[in-house]
C-alpha positions in Angstrom: 46.3 208.1 31.9 44.6 204.8 32.7 47.3 203.0 30.7 49.9 204.8 32.7 48.2 203.9 36.0 47.8 200.0 34.8 51.9 200.1 34.1 52.6 201.6 37.4 50.7 199.0 39.2 51.8 196.1 37.2 55.5 197.4 37.9 54.9 197.9 41.5 53.4 194.4 41.3 56.4 192.8 39.6 58.8 194.6 42.4 56.8 193.1 45.2 57.1 189.6 43.5 60.8 190.2 43.0 61.1 191.1 46.7 58.8 188.1 47.8 60.8 185.8 45.6 64.0 187.0 47.0 62.8 186.5 50.7 61.3 183.1 50.0 64.6 182.0 48.5 66.5 183.2 51.5 64.1 181.2 53.7 64.5 178.1 51.8 68.2 178.5 52.0 67.9 178.8 55.8 65.7 175.8 56.0 67.9 173.7 53.5 71.0 174.5 55.8 69.6 173.1 59.1 67.5 170.4 57.4 69.9 169.3 54.6 66.9 169.5 52.3 67.4 171.6 48.8 64.8 173.4 47.1 64.3 173.4 43.3 63.6 177.1 41.8 60.2 175.7 40.6 59.4 175.2 44.1 60.6 178.3 45.1 58.8 180.0 42.5 55.5 178.2 43.5 55.8 179.2 47.0 56.4 182.8 46.1 53.2 182.7 43.9 51.1 181.0 46.4 52.1 183.5 49.1 51.6 186.3 46.6 48.1 185.3 45.9 47.3 184.7 49.6 48.5 188.2 50.4 46.3 189.6 47.7 43.3 187.8 49.2 44.1 189.0 52.5 44.2 192.5 51.6 40.8 192.1 50.0 39.3 190.5 53.1 40.9 193.4 55.3 39.5 196.4 53.0 35.9 194.3 53.2 35.9 194.1 57.0 36.9 198.0 57.2 34.2 198.9 54.6 31.5 196.6 56.5 32.4 198.5 59.7 32.0 201.9 57.8 35.7 202.7 58.2 38.3 203.9 55.7 41.1 202.4 58.0 42.1 198.9 58.4 42.4 198.0 62.3 43.8 195.4 64.4 40.5 194.1 64.8 40.2 193.5 61.0 43.4 191.8 61.1 42.3 189.5 63.8 39.2 188.9 61.8 41.2 187.6 59.0 43.4 185.4 61.1 40.5 183.8 62.9 40.8 180.7 60.9 44.5 180.3 62.0 44.1 179.7 66.0 48.1 179.9 66.6 48.1 183.2 64.5 45.2 184.7 66.1 46.5 184.1 69.3 49.8 185.8 68.7 48.1 188.8 67.5 45.8 189.0 70.1 48.8 188.8 72.7 50.7 191.3 70.6 47.8 193.9 70.9 47.4 193.2 74.6 51.3 194.0 75.2 51.1 197.1 73.0 48.3 198.5 74.9 50.1 197.7 78.3 53.2 199.5 76.9 51.3 202.5 75.6 49.2 203.0 78.7 52.5 202.7 80.7 54.3 205.2 78.6 51.5 207.7 78.6 51.1 207.6 82.5 54.6 208.5 83.3 56.2 205.1 83.8 59.9 205.2 82.5 60.5 201.6 83.3 58.9 198.6 81.8 59.1 195.2 83.6 58.9 192.2 82.2 57.2 188.9 83.6 58.2 185.5 83.1 
């Protein structure tokens, strides 16, 4: 049974890495078109592996933050905690959370129109 679970996990991980590799390749192609820079297969593979490892690390941190707060569910606050070392990302997430709260409160209070301020 454990062998089957390990095999499923590896297959799932391989599919995730393949999808990530495809997305990284596409992103490199897009950047290459605008900057006239080409990316070797080795560079794309290195970016993919680095990104995958970073995502795994973030996932572990998110779980630990939720456990520390005695919760079983990861929340926006956990994501903001993970992003605290990246100021720009932290502010974007905070802004997103605020807009989400505003739109939710408007939708539950009967407002049918959302006005965007610039």
